[in-house]
Every structure is written in C-alpha cells, then in structure tokens.
BABAMAR-307875 format. One record per residue: x, y, z of N, C-alpha, C in turn; residue in one letter. Coordinates in nm, 3 decimals. Layout:
<atoms>
+---------+---------+---------+---------+---------+---------+---------+---------+---------+------+
|      nu |      nv |      nw |     cau |     cav |     caw |      cu |      cv |      cw | code |
+---------+---------+---------+---------+---------+---------+---------+---------+---------+------+
|       X |       Y |       Z |       X |       Y |       Z |       X |       Y |       Z |    A |
...
+---------+---------+---------+---------+---------+---------+---------+---------+---------+------+
</atoms>
This chain:
<atoms>
+---------+---------+---------+---------+---------+---------+---------+---------+---------+------+
|      nu |      nv |      nw |     cau |     cav |     caw |      cu |      cv |      cw | code |
+---------+---------+---------+---------+---------+---------+---------+---------+---------+------+
|   2.746 |   1.273 |  -4.961 |   2.617 |   1.346 |  -4.906 |   2.490 |   1.269 |  -4.858 |    X |
|   2.529 |   1.144 |  -4.864 |   2.464 |   1.035 |  -4.738 |   2.306 |   1.029 |  -4.843 |    X |
|   2.198 |   1.019 |  -4.735 |   2.039 |   1.007 |  -4.797 |   1.989 |   1.148 |  -4.783 |    X |
|   2.059 |   1.258 |  -4.780 |   1.955 |   1.374 |  -4.822 |   2.046 |   1.455 |  -4.895 |    X |
|   1.994 |   1.555 |  -4.937 |   2.080 |   1.686 |  -4.988 |   1.977 |   1.794 |  -4.929 |    X |
|   2.079 |   1.914 |  -4.957 |   2.018 |   2.065 |  -4.916 |   1.986 |   2.166 |  -5.048 |    X |
|   1.839 |   2.242 |  -5.073 |   1.834 |   2.291 |  -5.201 |   1.754 |   2.376 |  -5.139 |    X |
|   1.682 |   2.519 |  -5.264 |   1.607 |   2.579 |  -5.157 |   1.453 |   2.549 |  -5.182 |    X |
|   1.363 |   2.597 |  -5.077 |   1.253 |   2.557 |  -5.038 |   1.159 |   2.660 |  -5.158 |    X |
|   1.178 |   2.757 |  -5.194 |   1.136 |   2.777 |  -5.315 |   1.213 |   2.898 |  -5.329 |    X |
|   1.117 |   2.997 |  -5.438 |   1.190 |   3.092 |  -5.486 |   1.264 |   3.193 |  -5.394 |    X |
|   1.331 |   3.252 |  -5.392 |   1.422 |   3.347 |  -5.306 |   1.379 |   3.490 |  -5.313 |    X |
|   1.291 |   3.546 |  -5.441 |   1.275 |   3.659 |  -5.428 |   1.364 |   3.751 |  -5.470 |    X |
|   1.363 |   3.905 |  -5.461 |   1.456 |   3.924 |  -5.570 |   1.532 |   4.037 |  -5.461 |    X |
|   1.705 |   4.046 |  -5.479 |   1.797 |   4.085 |  -5.376 |   1.843 |   4.189 |  -5.429 |    X |
|   1.904 |   4.318 |  -5.375 |   1.950 |   4.441 |  -5.468 |   2.101 |   4.438 |  -5.361 |    X |
|   2.196 |   4.447 |  -5.453 |   2.344 |   4.458 |  -5.392 |   2.389 |   4.575 |  -5.474 |    X |
|   2.456 |   4.701 |  -5.384 |   2.490 |   4.824 |  -5.493 |   2.670 |   4.839 |  -5.453 |    X |
|   2.742 |   4.854 |  -5.536 |   2.872 |   4.933 |  -5.520 |   2.904 |   5.003 |  -5.619 |    X |
|   2.934 |   5.111 |  -5.604 |   3.010 |   5.241 |  -5.694 |   2.930 |   5.230 |  -5.830 |    X |
|   2.777 |   5.282 |  -5.768 |   2.708 |   5.296 |  -5.870 |   2.663 |   5.142 |  -5.973 |    X |
|   2.693 |   5.048 |  -5.937 |   2.644 |   4.958 |  -6.034 |   2.550 |   4.864 |  -5.934 |    X |
|   2.469 |   4.809 |  -5.979 |   2.376 |   4.727 |  -5.891 |   2.357 |   4.597 |  -5.963 |    X |
|   2.336 |   4.541 |  -5.867 |   2.331 |   4.355 |  -5.899 |   2.231 |   4.320 |  -5.840 |    X |
|   2.109 |   4.268 |  -5.901 |   1.980 |   4.193 |  -5.877 |   2.019 |   4.025 |  -5.846 |    X |
|   2.000 |   3.982 |  -5.735 |   2.005 |   3.830 |  -5.716 |   1.871 |   3.776 |  -5.713 |    X |
|   1.877 |   3.615 |  -5.770 |   1.753 |   3.550 |  -5.756 |   1.815 |   3.394 |  -5.769 |    X |
|   1.730 |   3.329 |  -5.678 |   1.781 |   3.172 |  -5.630 |   1.630 |   3.111 |  -5.660 |    X |
|   1.661 |   2.991 |  -5.726 |   1.559 |   2.923 |  -5.777 |   1.600 |   2.765 |  -5.749 |    X |
|   1.528 |   2.700 |  -5.674 |   1.504 |   2.577 |  -5.673 |   1.449 |   2.485 |  -5.810 |    X |
|   1.544 |   2.399 |  -5.884 |   1.561 |   2.320 |  -6.034 |   1.553 |   2.219 |  -6.011 |    X |
|   1.538 |   2.171 |  -6.111 |   1.546 |   1.997 |  -6.152 |   1.588 |   1.962 |  -6.252 |    X |
|   1.633 |   2.046 |  -6.351 |   1.671 |   2.005 |  -6.495 |   1.724 |   2.120 |  -6.578 |    X |
|   1.784 |   2.099 |  -6.643 |   1.862 |   2.229 |  -6.695 |   1.751 |   2.298 |  -6.816 |    X |
|   1.658 |   2.222 |  -6.823 |   1.558 |   2.297 |  -6.888 |   1.468 |   2.390 |  -6.845 |    X |
|   1.469 |   2.375 |  -6.706 |   1.393 |   2.461 |  -6.608 |   1.482 |   2.578 |  -6.582 |    X |
|   1.603 |   2.537 |  -6.566 |   1.714 |   2.639 |  -6.543 |   1.715 |   2.758 |  -6.663 |    X |
|   1.691 |   2.719 |  -6.804 |   1.718 |   2.796 |  -6.904 |   1.577 |   2.881 |  -6.932 |    X |
|   1.482 |   2.816 |  -6.889 |   1.355 |   2.898 |  -6.894 |   1.345 |   3.016 |  -6.757 |    X |
|   1.414 |   3.010 |  -6.637 |   1.436 |   3.090 |  -6.586 |   1.511 |   3.196 |  -6.618 |    X |
|   1.644 |   3.169 |  -6.695 |   1.721 |   3.277 |  -6.724 |   1.634 |   3.340 |  -6.846 |    X |
|   1.587 |   3.265 |  -6.912 |   1.539 |   3.339 |  -7.025 |   1.426 |   3.475 |  -6.985 |    X |
|   1.357 |   3.446 |  -6.859 |   1.240 |   3.513 |  -6.785 |   1.324 |   3.635 |  -6.737 |    X |
|   1.434 |   3.577 |  -6.681 |   1.496 |   3.703 |  -6.642 |   1.556 |   3.826 |  -6.719 |    X |
|   1.614 |   3.755 |  -6.829 |   1.656 |   3.872 |  -6.958 |   1.547 |   3.927 |  -6.983 |    X |
|   1.400 |   3.871 |  -7.006 |   1.301 |   3.952 |  -7.058 |   1.301 |   4.068 |  -6.904 |    X |
|   1.314 |   4.039 |  -6.840 |   1.273 |   4.131 |  -6.680 |   1.378 |   4.255 |  -6.698 |    X |
|   1.500 |   4.186 |  -6.691 |   1.614 |   4.285 |  -6.700 |   1.650 |   4.289 |  -6.853 |    X |
|   1.547 |   4.337 |  -6.976 |   1.599 |   4.356 |  -7.111 |   1.750 |   4.477 |  -7.116 |    X |
|   1.753 |   4.588 |  -6.998 |   1.857 |   4.643 |  -7.009 |   1.942 |   4.669 |  -6.936 |    X |
|   1.981 |   4.532 |  -6.892 |   2.109 |   4.509 |  -6.816 |   2.228 |   4.502 |  -6.888 |    X |
|   2.370 |   4.494 |  -6.827 |   2.434 |   4.444 |  -6.910 |   2.502 |   4.297 |  -6.917 |    X |
|   2.478 |   4.285 |  -6.812 |   2.518 |   4.107 |  -6.797 |   2.387 |   4.023 |  -6.675 |    X |
|   2.404 |   3.917 |  -6.720 |   2.292 |   3.815 |  -6.668 |   2.419 |   3.692 |  -6.635 |    X |
|   2.451 |   3.696 |  -6.523 |   2.545 |   3.601 |  -6.491 |   2.477 |   3.457 |  -6.389 |    X |
|   2.551 |   3.357 |  -6.392 |   2.437 |   3.243 |  -6.291 |   2.545 |   3.128 |  -6.294 |    X |
|   2.514 |   3.042 |  -6.207 |   2.565 |   2.955 |  -6.175 |   2.446 |   2.836 |  -6.133 |    X |
|   2.481 |   2.739 |  -6.132 |   2.358 |   2.630 |  -6.097 |   2.452 |   2.460 |  -6.060 |    X |
|   2.390 |   2.418 |  -5.976 |   2.443 |   2.273 |  -5.946 |   2.285 |   2.215 |  -5.948 |    X |
|   2.311 |   2.089 |  -5.998 |   2.210 |   1.970 |  -6.012 |   2.253 |   1.809 |  -5.978 |    X |
|   2.151 |   1.746 |  -5.916 |   2.191 |   1.605 |  -5.876 |   2.244 |   1.603 |  -5.754 |    X |
|   2.288 |   1.477 |  -5.698 |   2.384 |   1.475 |  -5.625 |   2.481 |   1.369 |  -5.613 |    X |
|   2.454 |   1.239 |  -5.713 |   2.579 |   1.139 |  -5.709 |   2.605 |   1.112 |  -5.876 |    X |
|   2.668 |   1.199 |  -5.967 |   2.787 |   1.305 |  -5.948 |   2.669 |   1.439 |  -5.920 |    X |
|   2.726 |   1.567 |  -5.858 |   2.679 |   1.706 |  -5.915 |   2.703 |   1.741 |  -6.018 |    X |
|   2.601 |   1.756 |  -6.097 |   2.649 |   1.869 |  -6.194 |   2.658 |   2.022 |  -6.162 |    X |
|   2.742 |   2.126 |  -6.211 |   2.695 |   2.212 |  -6.245 |   2.752 |   2.347 |  -6.377 |    X |
|   2.730 |   2.430 |  -6.349 |   2.771 |   2.547 |  -6.427 |   2.799 |   2.671 |  -6.387 |    X |
|   2.913 |   2.731 |  -6.438 |   2.905 |   2.912 |  -6.420 |   2.907 |   2.969 |  -6.534 |    X |
|   2.850 |   3.068 |  -6.528 |   2.866 |   3.121 |  -6.682 |   2.884 |   3.296 |  -6.659 |    X |
|   2.984 |   3.327 |  -6.711 |   3.044 |   3.502 |  -6.632 |   2.941 |   3.601 |  -6.737 |    X |
|   2.917 |   3.545 |  -6.863 |   2.813 |   3.614 |  -6.936 |   2.901 |   3.757 |  -6.950 |    X |
|   3.042 |   3.746 |  -7.021 |   3.086 |   3.861 |  -7.080 |   3.154 |   3.950 |  -6.981 |    X |
|   3.138 |   3.902 |  -6.853 |   3.255 |   3.974 |  -6.739 |   3.361 |   3.881 |  -6.772 |    X |
|   3.488 |   3.977 |  -6.731 |   3.617 |   3.893 |  -6.739 |   3.590 |   3.765 |  -6.699 |    X |
|   3.705 |   3.670 |  -6.735 |   3.675 |   3.497 |  -6.689 |   3.688 |   3.482 |  -6.521 |    X |
|   3.594 |   3.426 |  -6.493 |   3.603 |   3.394 |  -6.347 |   3.589 |   3.478 |  -6.244 |    X |
|   3.555 |   3.579 |  -6.288 |   3.464 |   3.679 |  -6.185 |   3.321 |   3.720 |  -6.190 |    X |
|   3.267 |   3.632 |  -6.253 |   3.117 |   3.624 |  -6.212 |   3.075 |   3.493 |  -6.170 |    X |
|   3.039 |   3.405 |  -6.236 |   2.996 |   3.266 |  -6.270 |   3.065 |   3.183 |  -6.116 |    X |
|   3.177 |   3.183 |  -6.164 |   3.253 |   3.131 |  -6.027 |   3.261 |   3.155 |  -5.853 |    X |
|   3.232 |   3.320 |  -5.857 |   3.213 |   3.342 |  -5.747 |   3.071 |   3.301 |  -5.659 |    X |
|   2.956 |   3.287 |  -5.762 |   2.832 |   3.265 |  -5.761 |   2.838 |   3.078 |  -5.728 |    X |
|   2.890 |   3.022 |  -5.797 |   2.925 |   2.880 |  -5.775 |   2.979 |   2.848 |  -5.658 |    X |
|   3.049 |   2.940 |  -5.616 |   3.157 |   2.918 |  -5.478 |   3.050 |   2.921 |  -5.330 |    X |
|   2.990 |   3.001 |  -5.350 |   2.867 |   3.031 |  -5.275 |   2.784 |   2.920 |  -5.269 |    X |
|   2.726 |   2.864 |  -5.348 |   2.640 |   2.721 |  -5.408 |   2.736 |   2.646 |  -5.305 |    X |
|   2.865 |   2.602 |  -5.319 |   2.951 |   2.539 |  -5.291 |   2.930 |   2.535 |  -5.153 |    X |
|   2.962 |   2.682 |  -5.076 |   2.980 |   2.704 |  -4.952 |   2.840 |   2.644 |  -4.871 |    X |
|   2.745 |   2.643 |  -4.917 |   2.611 |   2.659 |  -4.851 |   2.550 |   2.534 |  -4.885 |    X |
|   2.656 |   2.413 |  -4.981 |   2.651 |   2.323 |  -4.988 |   2.511 |   2.271 |  -5.069 |    X |
|   2.447 |   2.343 |  -5.107 |   2.309 |   2.325 |  -5.197 |   2.310 |   2.288 |  -5.338 |    X |
|   2.222 |   2.177 |  -5.357 |   2.211 |   2.141 |  -5.524 |   2.091 |   2.159 |  -5.570 |    X |
|   2.078 |   2.100 |  -5.686 |   1.886 |   2.183 |  -5.718 |   1.909 |   2.287 |  -5.734 |    X |
|   1.984 |   2.370 |  -5.770 |   1.983 |   2.529 |  -5.700 |   2.044 |   2.592 |  -5.831 |    X |
|   1.986 |   2.743 |  -5.832 |   2.031 |   2.778 |  -5.981 |   2.044 |   2.941 |  -5.896 |    X |
|   2.078 |   3.013 |  -5.926 |   2.166 |   3.163 |  -5.860 |   2.185 |   3.222 |  -6.024 |    X |
|   2.141 |   3.390 |  -6.009 |   2.132 |   3.440 |  -6.111 |   2.154 |   3.556 |  -6.044 |    X |
|   2.241 |   3.675 |  -6.135 |   2.269 |   3.793 |  -6.065 |   2.320 |   3.872 |  -6.218 |    X |
|   2.208 |   3.946 |  -6.217 |   2.164 |   4.039 |  -6.320 |   2.278 |   4.196 |  -6.281 |    X |
|   2.364 |   4.254 |  -6.347 |   2.451 |   4.339 |  -6.330 |   2.357 |   4.474 |  -6.413 |    X |
|   2.396 |   4.572 |  -6.360 |   2.357 |   4.714 |  -6.375 |   2.482 |   4.796 |  -6.440 |    X |
|   2.551 |   4.829 |  -6.497 |   2.630 |   4.886 |  -6.495 |   2.660 |   5.037 |  -6.469 |    X |
|   2.708 |   5.106 |  -6.380 |   2.670 |   5.219 |  -6.301 |   2.783 |   5.342 |  -6.346 |    X |
|   2.921 |   5.292 |  -6.420 |   2.976 |   5.393 |  -6.534 |   3.097 |   5.394 |  -6.407 |    X |
|   3.118 |   5.308 |  -6.320 |   3.290 |   5.315 |  -6.264 |   3.320 |   5.151 |  -6.254 |    X |
|   3.411 |   5.143 |  -6.320 |   3.485 |   4.986 |  -6.320 |   3.564 |   4.958 |  -6.166 |    X |
|   3.486 |   4.825 |  -6.163 |   3.515 |   4.772 |  -6.016 |   3.685 |   4.685 |  -6.052 |    X |
|   3.704 |   4.671 |  -6.113 |   3.837 |   4.603 |  -6.104 |   3.786 |   4.419 |  -6.121 |    X |
|   3.899 |   4.355 |  -6.104 |   3.821 |   4.205 |  -6.098 |   3.821 |   4.186 |  -5.985 |    X |
|   3.930 |   4.203 |  -5.885 |   3.863 |   4.205 |  -5.745 |   3.719 |   4.238 |  -5.695 |    X |
|   3.712 |   4.359 |  -5.756 |   3.548 |   4.411 |  -5.678 |   3.478 |   4.341 |  -5.744 |    X |
|   3.487 |   4.284 |  -5.877 |   3.362 |   4.222 |  -5.936 |   3.333 |   4.080 |  -5.887 |    X |
|   3.483 |   3.990 |  -5.849 |   3.508 |   3.886 |  -5.741 |   3.399 |   3.904 |  -5.642 |    X |
|   3.374 |   4.000 |  -5.575 |   3.354 |   4.034 |  -5.426 |   3.204 |   4.075 |  -5.488 |    X |
|   3.168 |   4.157 |  -5.552 |   3.047 |   4.196 |  -5.596 |   2.929 |   4.090 |  -5.619 |    X |
|   3.005 |   3.955 |  -5.674 |   2.905 |   3.886 |  -5.742 |   2.900 |   3.766 |  -5.603 |    X |
|   2.999 |   3.772 |  -5.550 |   3.044 |   3.634 |  -5.434 |   2.892 |   3.692 |  -5.330 |    X |
|   2.891 |   3.856 |  -5.286 |   2.826 |   3.923 |  -5.218 |   2.657 |   3.904 |  -5.239 |    X |
|   2.637 |   3.926 |  -5.365 |   2.500 |   3.894 |  -5.413 |   2.475 |   3.784 |  -5.414 |    X |
|   2.545 |   3.676 |  -5.422 |   2.523 |   3.547 |  -5.424 |   2.486 |   3.513 |  -5.285 |    X |
|   2.565 |   3.522 |  -5.174 |   2.539 |   3.508 |  -5.031 |   2.453 |   3.598 |  -5.018 |    X |
|   2.381 |   3.682 |  -5.038 |   2.283 |   3.758 |  -4.955 |   2.175 |   3.676 |  -5.033 |    X |
|   2.158 |   3.648 |  -5.152 |   2.061 |   3.552 |  -5.190 |   2.047 |   3.443 |  -5.112 |    X |
|   2.147 |   3.355 |  -5.080 |   2.124 |   3.232 |  -5.020 |   2.105 |   3.215 |  -4.830 |    X |
|   2.185 |   3.393 |  -4.824 |   2.148 |   3.371 |  -4.668 |   1.956 |   3.458 |  -4.663 |    X |
|   1.911 |   3.450 |  -4.758 |   1.764 |   3.518 |  -4.702 |   1.688 |   3.438 |  -4.802 |    X |
|   1.708 |   3.279 |  -4.814 |   1.680 |   3.198 |  -4.878 |   1.621 |   3.061 |  -4.764 |    X |
|   1.529 |   3.023 |  -4.794 |   1.508 |   2.900 |  -4.697 |   1.553 |   2.774 |  -4.769 |    X |
|   1.638 |   2.722 |  -4.691 |   1.748 |   2.589 |  -4.696 |   1.643 |   2.495 |  -4.660 |    X |
|   1.625 |   2.395 |  -4.750 |   1.573 |   2.287 |  -4.648 |   1.653 |   2.153 |  -4.696 |    X |
|   1.639 |   2.048 |  -4.631 |   1.680 |   1.893 |  -4.650 |   1.558 |   1.845 |  -4.708 |    X |
|   1.601 |   1.760 |  -4.823 |   1.525 |   1.677 |  -4.895 |   1.613 |   1.514 |  -4.915 |    X |
|   1.509 |   1.402 |  -4.895 |   1.575 |   1.251 |  -4.869 |   1.628 |   1.240 |  -5.061 |    X |
|   1.690 |   1.150 |  -5.041 |   1.734 |   1.114 |  -5.176 |   1.648 |   0.976 |  -5.190 |    X |
|   1.564 |   0.926 |  -5.265 |   1.498 |   0.811 |  -5.291 |   1.489 |   0.744 |  -5.417 |    X |
|   1.505 |   0.605 |  -5.408 |   1.460 |   0.529 |  -5.511 |   1.311 |   0.487 |  -5.563 |    X |
|   1.283 |   0.454 |  -5.668 |   1.155 |   0.443 |  -5.697 |   1.184 |   0.270 |  -5.752 |    X |
|   1.124 |   0.172 |  -5.674 |   1.129 |   0.052 |  -5.747 |   0.946 |  -0.011 |  -5.805 |    X |
|   0.944 |  -0.089 |  -5.866 |   0.840 |  -0.176 |  -5.911 |   0.836 |  -0.276 |  -5.879 |    X |
|   0.722 |  -0.323 |  -5.804 |   0.702 |  -0.487 |  -5.791 |   0.582 |  -0.504 |  -5.854 |    X |
|   0.609 |  -0.614 |  -5.910 |   0.479 |  -0.714 |  -5.962 |   0.423 |  -0.839 |  -5.948 |    X |
|   0.341 |  -0.898 |  -5.882 |   0.313 |  -1.009 |  -5.852 |   0.139 |  -1.019 |  -5.868 |    X |
|   0.110 |  -1.134 |  -5.845 |  -0.031 |  -1.195 |  -5.908 |  -0.112 |  -1.184 |  -5.750 |    X |
|  -0.253 |  -1.102 |  -5.746 |  -0.327 |  -1.083 |  -5.657 |  -0.318 |  -1.219 |  -5.561 |    X |
|  -0.295 |  -1.340 |  -5.551 |  -0.271 |  -1.393 |  -5.417 |  -0.184 |  -1.381 |  -5.314 |    X |
|  -0.095 |  -1.268 |  -5.384 |   0.036 |  -1.255 |  -5.279 |   0.054 |  -1.121 |  -5.255 |    X |
|  -0.091 |  -1.058 |  -5.255 |  -0.127 |  -0.912 |  -5.193 |  -0.072 |  -0.930 |  -5.010 |    X |
|  -0.123 |  -1.026 |  -4.950 |  -0.121 |  -0.984 |  -4.794 |   0.020 |  -0.991 |  -4.779 |    X |
|   0.109 |  -1.098 |  -4.807 |   0.249 |  -1.097 |  -4.778 |   0.326 |  -0.982 |  -4.841 |    X |
|   0.275 |  -0.945 |  -4.943 |   0.336 |  -0.832 |  -4.995 |   0.343 |  -0.692 |  -4.918 |    X |
|   0.203 |  -0.646 |  -4.866 |   0.182 |  -0.573 |  -4.826 |   0.215 |  -0.584 |  -4.650 |    X |
|   0.220 |  -0.736 |  -4.625 |   0.272 |  -0.693 |  -4.492 |   0.441 |  -0.661 |  -4.467 |    X |
|   0.510 |  -0.672 |  -4.581 |   0.671 |  -0.667 |  -4.584 |   0.650 |  -0.513 |  -4.604 |    X |
|   0.577 |  -0.466 |  -4.674 |   0.542 |  -0.271 |  -4.702 |   0.545 |  -0.229 |  -4.554 |    X |
|   0.418 |  -0.278 |  -4.444 |   0.433 |  -0.250 |  -4.333 |   0.504 |  -0.242 |  -4.252 |    X |
|   0.555 |  -0.388 |  -4.233 |   0.699 |  -0.431 |  -4.150 |   0.802 |  -0.325 |  -4.139 |    X |
|   0.832 |  -0.307 |  -4.288 |   0.970 |  -0.240 |  -4.310 |   0.885 |  -0.040 |  -4.303 |    X |
|   0.800 |  -0.012 |  -4.288 |   0.799 |   0.111 |  -4.346 |   0.814 |   0.181 |  -4.437 |    X |
|   0.748 |   0.123 |  -4.589 |   0.791 |   0.167 |  -4.670 |   0.659 |   0.228 |  -4.789 |    X |
|   0.696 |   0.354 |  -4.839 |   0.612 |   0.413 |  -4.879 |   0.568 |   0.361 |  -5.011 |    X |
|   0.456 |   0.358 |  -5.025 |   0.413 |   0.366 |  -5.205 |   0.358 |   0.460 |  -5.258 |    X |
|   0.429 |   0.494 |  -5.368 |   0.405 |   0.603 |  -5.440 |   0.270 |   0.583 |  -5.535 |    X |
|   0.264 |   0.460 |  -5.596 |   0.145 |   0.418 |  -5.697 |   0.124 |   0.271 |  -5.685 |    X |
|  -0.022 |   0.208 |  -5.704 |  -0.035 |   0.116 |  -5.723 |  -0.152 |   0.091 |  -5.820 |    X |
|  -0.130 |  -0.015 |  -5.891 |  -0.219 |  -0.105 |  -5.950 |  -0.288 |  -0.240 |  -5.886 |    X |
|  -0.380 |  -0.270 |  -5.863 |  -0.457 |  -0.389 |  -5.789 |  -0.573 |  -0.445 |  -5.877 |    X |
|  -0.551 |  -0.536 |  -5.934 |  -0.606 |  -0.625 |  -6.028 |  -0.568 |  -0.755 |  -6.046 |    X |
|  -0.590 |  -0.852 |  -6.133 |  -0.528 |  -0.986 |  -6.151 |  -0.412 |  -0.964 |  -6.109 |    X |
|  -0.253 |  -0.938 |  -6.182 |  -0.176 |  -0.891 |  -6.176 |  -0.168 |  -0.737 |  -6.103 |    X |
|  -0.083 |  -0.730 |  -5.991 |  -0.118 |  -0.640 |  -5.947 |   0.051 |  -0.551 |  -5.982 |    X |
|   0.095 |  -0.418 |  -5.925 |   0.190 |  -0.351 |  -5.940 |   0.175 |  -0.250 |  -5.828 |    X |
|   0.263 |  -0.248 |  -5.807 |   0.314 |  -0.127 |  -5.656 |   0.437 |  -0.052 |  -5.691 |    X |
|   0.444 |   0.055 |  -5.665 |   0.566 |   0.139 |  -5.686 |   0.634 |   0.171 |  -5.548 |    X |
|   0.732 |   0.144 |  -5.525 |   0.745 |   0.167 |  -5.376 |   0.844 |   0.272 |  -5.359 |    X |
|   0.845 |   0.366 |  -5.288 |   1.002 |   0.464 |  -5.258 |   1.071 |   0.410 |  -5.157 |    X |
|   1.174 |   0.430 |  -5.156 |   1.324 |   0.382 |  -5.020 |   1.385 |   0.479 |  -5.049 |    X |
|   1.480 |   0.483 |  -4.897 |   1.557 |   0.573 |  -4.880 |   1.706 |   0.526 |  -4.997 |    X |
|   1.750 |   0.606 |  -5.049 |   1.878 |   0.545 |  -5.156 |   1.971 |   0.436 |  -5.072 |    X |
|   2.051 |   0.438 |  -4.952 |   2.101 |   0.360 |  -4.892 |   2.006 |   0.199 |  -4.822 |    X |
|   1.888 |   0.231 |  -4.819 |   1.839 |   0.128 |  -4.791 |   1.769 |   0.017 |  -4.960 |    X |
|   1.779 |   0.077 |  -5.026 |   1.726 |   0.009 |  -5.176 |   1.776 |  -0.098 |  -5.197 |    X |
|   1.858 |  -0.129 |  -5.146 |   1.948 |  -0.262 |  -5.208 |   1.835 |  -0.361 |  -5.106 |    X |
|   1.875 |  -0.335 |  -4.996 |   1.799 |  -0.377 |  -4.840 |   1.691 |  -0.466 |  -4.866 |    X |
|   1.601 |  -0.358 |  -4.953 |   1.469 |  -0.377 |  -4.920 |   1.451 |  -0.394 |  -5.048 |    X |
|   1.482 |  -0.433 |  -5.207 |   1.499 |  -0.520 |  -5.299 |   1.495 |  -0.646 |  -5.256 |    X |
|   1.611 |  -0.679 |  -5.180 |   1.622 |  -0.828 |  -5.150 |   1.508 |  -0.921 |  -5.071 |    X |
|   1.471 |  -0.787 |  -4.986 |   1.333 |  -0.864 |  -4.948 |   1.212 |  -0.887 |  -5.029 |    X |
|   1.171 |  -0.841 |  -5.123 |   1.103 |  -0.882 |  -5.169 |   1.144 |  -0.984 |  -5.322 |    X |
|   1.246 |  -0.971 |  -5.347 |   1.332 |  -1.053 |  -5.435 |   1.274 |  -1.183 |  -5.376 |    X |
|   1.332 |  -1.205 |  -5.237 |   1.318 |  -1.350 |  -5.172 |   1.175 |  -1.425 |  -5.150 |    X |
|   1.070 |  -1.296 |  -5.215 |   0.908 |  -1.377 |  -5.222 |   0.907 |  -1.443 |  -5.328 |    X |
|   0.868 |  -1.550 |  -5.355 |   0.838 |  -1.644 |  -5.499 |   0.743 |  -1.579 |  -5.532 |    X |
|   0.751 |  -1.544 |  -5.667 |   0.611 |  -1.520 |  -5.764 |   0.616 |  -1.370 |  -5.762 |    X |
|   0.689 |  -1.250 |  -5.669 |   0.731 |  -1.125 |  -5.665 |   0.853 |  -1.101 |  -5.758 |    X |
|   0.816 |  -0.995 |  -5.878 |   0.911 |  -0.949 |  -5.972 |   0.943 |  -0.830 |  -5.889 |    X |
|   1.109 |  -0.820 |  -5.886 |   1.121 |  -0.682 |  -5.890 |   1.182 |  -0.633 |  -6.005 |    X |
|   1.161 |  -0.525 |  -6.025 |   1.173 |  -0.448 |  -6.191 |   1.290 |  -0.368 |  -6.147 |    X |
|   1.394 |  -0.402 |  -6.221 |   1.521 |  -0.302 |  -6.191 |   1.555 |  -0.193 |  -6.273 |    X |
|   1.568 |  -0.095 |  -6.225 |   1.615 |   0.036 |  -6.278 |   1.680 |   0.054 |  -6.417 |    X |
|   1.654 |   0.084 |  -6.537 |   1.777 |   0.069 |  -6.667 |   1.867 |   0.124 |  -6.601 |    X |
+---------+---------+---------+---------+---------+---------+---------+---------+---------+------+
</atoms>
C-alpha cells in the first residue's frame, strides 16, 4: 500500500437498490475504530428498526488491514462477503458499508442475494468521494533550548511537519513524517548530540 491509502472523504448518504420487491438501503462511512463502527450500526438499526437484515462489512488500518463481514441472518456469505468484496475491489480501508434489507415477499435465492448486496455496495461506493490519505508516523523529540536553532534548521531543511510543540528550558516537539521516511528522519535527529528521539512503544 506504500505511503498512502484510499478511504471515503465523508458519509456517502443513502442509496436505494430494488429487486423483486426487496429494498436494499446502503450507507458508507469513513471510520477509524471498531467503536465508531459499532455506533454507526446502532444508529442504522434505530433508523431502520422494521428492517429484516442489517448486513455490513468494514476494513480498518493499513499494515495489516483488519476486516470483518457480517451476514446478519442471511445465508452464509451472501451479504457481508459481497459487500467486503467491493471494499477490496475499490481498494479502500478505514471504511464501513452497511446494507439494510427490507424483504419484499419474493425469495431471491443465494445468487440473487449475492448480486443484490454486491450491487448495493457497488452503487454506494460509486457515488462516494474517495480520497487518498498519507500514512504518517508521529515522533517525539526532546532537547534543551540551546539546541533549538539546530533542530529547527533540520526541520526546515527536510520540510518536516510539526504537529505540536512545547518550547521551554526543556523543549519537546512532535513531528509527522511519511511512513517510508520515518527511520531516515529519526536518524537525522539521533545524530544531533543532546536530542532524544522517543521511540514508539
């Protein structure tokens, strides 16, 4: 996946797919945690409390990518897996898709269900704005004030982003770096005597 990943720019809105009197409402969300995912599912169940099924799939993270698919009472692998397949096809992560089904009285069969859930997820993603985000690391640097000029010179020289800073007798800055360059940037500051590079646990 390199230094970036694809995800949704924002909530997709609601999309309706109909087949043989069954209605499938799909929703896409950018997410960053399992807790956030659970909350979206709770809210959709409240919104569609009369529905028969609330199926979903999600992908989180980059290295490795965590994922889950849920059929919510539909025959095994006919709902969650087709939704997950579209997330994989679009190569998005930090993304949740929920598809809500209202049964229309006509059975769709295994093939019909797979197609309906796949098409619902596809329509949701096709109508969402997909953005590319950088994968970054945050590193903490600690040093005494007299080293300020030397540290800031390196920050400017390598076009490093400072996400937070504390400038007192003992200074702390937090820098953000593209993942592939993190080790190289850390070594630059490790070579400045008096600068402590705090490694991530």
